[in-house]
C-alpha positions as CSV (number, residue, x, y, z in Angstrom):
1,X,96.8,2.1,192.1
2,X,95.5,1.8,195.7
3,X,97.5,-0.6,197.9
4,X,96.0,-3.7,199.5
5,X,97.5,-2.8,202.8
6,X,96.7,0.9,202.6
7,X,98.3,3.8,204.3
8,X,99.0,2.2,207.7
9,X,97.9,4.4,210.6
10,X,97.5,1.9,213.4
11,X,99.9,-0.3,215.5
12,X,102.0,-1.0,212.3
13,X,102.9,2.7,212.0
14,X,103.2,3.2,215.7
15,X,105.8,0.5,216.0
16,X,107.7,1.8,213.0
17,X,107.8,5.3,214.4
18,X,108.9,3.9,217.8
19,X,111.9,2.0,216.2
20,X,112.7,4.7,213.7
21,X,112.5,7.4,216.4
22,X,115.4,5.8,218.2
23,X,117.6,7.5,215.5
24,X,116.7,10.9,216.8
25,X,118.8,10.5,220.0
26,X,121.4,8.1,218.7
27,X,124.8,9.4,217.6
28,X,125.4,9.7,213.9
29,X,127.9,6.8,214.0
30,X,125.2,4.5,215.4
31,X,122.8,5.5,212.6
32,X,125.4,4.8,209.9
33,X,126.4,1.5,211.5
34,X,122.8,0.3,211.7
35,X,122.3,1.5,208.1
36,X,125.3,-0.5,206.9
37,X,124.3,-3.6,208.9
38,X,120.8,-3.4,207.6
39,X,121.9,-3.1,204.0
40,X,124.9,-5.4,203.9
41,X,126.5,-6.4,207.2
42,X,123.9,-8.8,208.7
43,X,123.5,-10.6,205.3
44,X,127.3,-11.0,205.2
45,X,127.3,-12.4,208.7
46,X,124.6,-14.9,207.7
47,X,126.8,-15.9,204.7
48,X,129.7,-16.4,207.0
49,X,127.5,-18.7,209.3
50,X,126.5,-20.6,206.2
51,X,130.2,-21.1,205.3
52,X,130.9,-22.4,208.8
53,X,128.0,-24.7,208.6
54,X,129.3,-26.1,205.3
55,X,132.7,-26.7,206.8
56,X,131.1,-28.6,209.7
57,X,128.6,-30.5,207.5
58,X,131.5,-31.9,205.4
59,X,132.7,-33.8,208.5
60,X,129.4,-35.3,209.4
61,X,128.6,-39.0,208.8
62,X,125.7,-37.9,206.6
63,X,127.8,-35.3,204.9
64,X,126.1,-35.4,201.4
65,X,122.7,-35.0,203.1
66,X,123.9,-32.1,205.3
67,X,125.6,-30.3,202.4
68,X,122.5,-30.7,200.3
69,X,120.5,-29.0,203.1
70,X,122.9,-26.1,203.2
71,X,122.8,-25.8,199.4
72,X,119.1,-25.5,199.6
73,X,119.3,-22.4,201.9
74,X,120.6,-20.0,199.2
75,X,118.6,-21.6,196.5
76,X,115.4,-21.1,198.6
77,X,116.4,-17.4,199.1
78,X,116.6,-17.0,195.3
79,X,113.1,-18.5,195.0
80,X,111.9,-16.1,197.7
81,X,113.2,-13.2,195.7
82,X,111.5,-14.5,192.5
83,X,108.2,-15.1,194.4
84,X,108.3,-11.5,195.8
85,X,108.3,-10.0,192.4
86,X,104.6,-10.7,191.7
87,X,103.7,-10.2,195.4
88,X,105.1,-6.7,195.6
89,X,103.5,-5.8,192.3
90,X,100.1,-7.0,193.4
91,X,100.2,-5.4,196.9
92,X,101.8,-2.2,195.4
93,X,102.6,-0.7,198.8
94,X,104.9,2.4,198.7
95,X,107.7,2.8,201.1
96,X,106.6,4.2,204.5
97,X,108.4,7.5,204.0
98,X,106.2,8.3,201.0
99,X,103.1,8.7,203.1
100,X,104.9,9.7,206.3
101,X,107.7,12.2,205.4
102,X,108.4,12.8,209.1
103,X,110.2,9.5,209.2
104,X,114.0,9.5,209.1
105,X,115.4,7.7,206.1
106,X,118.9,6.6,206.8
107,X,119.6,4.8,203.5
108,X,119.4,6.2,200.0
109,X,118.1,4.9,196.7
110,X,114.8,3.5,197.9
111,X,112.6,6.1,196.2
112,X,110.3,4.6,193.7
113,X,110.6,1.1,195.1
114,X,107.9,-1.0,196.8
115,X,107.8,-1.9,200.5
116,X,105.9,-5.2,200.8
117,X,107.5,-7.6,201.4
118,X,111.0,-6.8,202.8
119,X,113.5,-8.5,200.5
120,X,116.2,-8.2,203.2
121,X,114.1,-9.8,205.8
122,X,113.1,-12.6,203.5
123,X,116.7,-13.3,202.6
124,X,117.9,-13.2,206.2
125,X,115.1,-15.5,207.5
126,X,115.4,-17.9,204.6
127,X,119.1,-18.4,205.3
128,X,118.4,-18.8,209.0
129,X,115.7,-21.4,208.6
130,X,117.7,-23.3,206.0
131,X,120.7,-23.4,208.3
132,X,118.6,-24.4,211.3
133,X,117.4,-27.5,209.4
134,X,121.0,-28.7,209.2
135,X,122.7,-27.2,212.2
136,X,120.5,-26.0,215.1
137,X,123.1,-24.1,217.0
138,X,124.2,-22.1,214.0
139,X,120.6,-21.8,212.9
140,X,119.6,-20.2,216.2
141,X,122.4,-17.7,215.9
142,X,121.3,-17.0,212.3
143,X,117.7,-16.5,213.5
144,X,118.8,-13.8,215.9
145,X,120.6,-12.0,213.0
146,X,117.5,-12.4,210.9
147,X,115.4,-10.7,213.6
148,X,118.0,-7.9,213.9
149,X,117.8,-7.5,210.1
150,X,114.1,-6.8,210.3
151,X,114.5,-4.3,213.1
152,X,117.3,-2.6,211.2
153,X,115.0,-2.1,208.2
154,X,112.5,-0.4,210.4
155,X,115.2,1.7,212.2
156,X,116.4,3.1,208.8
157,X,112.8,4.0,207.9
158,X,112.3,1.9,204.8
159,X,109.9,-0.8,205.9
160,X,106.7,-1.2,208.0
161,X,106.7,-4.0,210.6
162,X,104.2,-6.0,208.5
163,X,106.7,-5.8,205.6
164,X,109.3,-7.5,207.8
165,X,106.8,-10.1,209.0
166,X,105.7,-10.7,205.5
167,X,109.3,-11.4,204.5
168,X,109.7,-13.8,207.4
169,X,106.5,-15.6,206.4
170,X,107.4,-15.8,202.8
171,X,110.8,-17.2,203.6
172,X,109.4,-19.8,206.0
173,X,106.8,-20.9,203.5
174,X,109.3,-21.3,200.6
175,X,112.1,-23.0,202.7
176,X,109.8,-25.5,204.6
177,X,107.2,-26.3,202.0
178,X,109.6,-26.9,199.1
179,X,112.3,-28.6,201.2
180,X,111.1,-32.2,200.5
181,X,111.2,-31.5,196.7
182,X,114.5,-29.7,196.9
183,X,116.2,-32.4,199.0
184,X,114.9,-35.1,196.6
185,X,116.9,-33.5,193.9
186,X,119.9,-32.1,195.9
187,X,120.8,-35.2,197.9
188,X,121.4,-37.4,194.8
189,X,123.3,-34.5,193.3
190,X,125.7,-34.2,196.3
191,X,126.1,-38.0,196.5
192,X,127.1,-37.9,192.8
193,X,129.4,-34.9,193.4
194,X,131.1,-36.9,196.2
195,X,132.2,-39.5,193.6
196,X,134.0,-36.9,191.5
197,X,137.1,-34.9,191.8
198,X,135.0,-32.3,193.6
199,X,134.5,-34.7,196.5
200,X,136.2,-32.3,199.0
201,X,133.2,-29.9,198.5
202,X,130.9,-32.6,200.0
203,X,133.0,-34.8,202.2
204,X,136.1,-33.6,204.1
205,X,139.3,-35.7,204.0
206,X,139.6,-37.8,207.2
207,X,141.7,-36.5,209.9
208,X,145.0,-38.4,210.4
209,X,145.9,-37.3,213.9
210,X,145.1,-40.8,215.3
211,X,147.2,-42.5,212.7
212,X,150.1,-40.2,213.3
213,X,149.9,-40.8,217.0
214,X,150.0,-44.6,216.5
215,X,153.0,-44.3,214.2
216,X,154.8,-42.1,216.7
217,X,154.1,-44.5,219.5
218,X,155.5,-47.4,217.4
219,X,158.6,-45.5,216.6
220,X,159.2,-44.8,220.2
């Protein structure tokens, strides 16, 4: 089946070759590090940021709403992955190294899989946008990691730039467009969860440093 995007031979391919070509002069340890980061490391970093955001959200005055927003981020990523199944099948775009064997492929196991859109890029940007909606500072850091994720996928030779941009666009559409519906369901859920024995997952216990200081002053 012919692909909708075709065999890219313009700026898309030129940018891919420019990024992938950096591996020619890079030490082998750099290539292996970028390959690991592009497959696992950056997503793990985003997961860590999400955990930090959750710890901070539990101490906010609007904790149930903030926690609901953070819960939406991974759920949105799951929806992105489901949405990508028919998209990738319809576009039917092979990996860039299939039509361009001169590219350096630094990760294994991608043969026979499709290129558009980039799952890794969609997951990374979905987590970044979801986190930004709750915590802008952490969200901006996550956004940088998401961009690096896309660059890493080109560096290792498994995605065109438009695959990466497509992943970013898919993530943004799912996270932002479905957020009102998701929050309408998740906010009541987190409020209800806060009234159960699982309350610490939603609302952190109040700090007692002020009380201890008063008790210490009275004792003195």
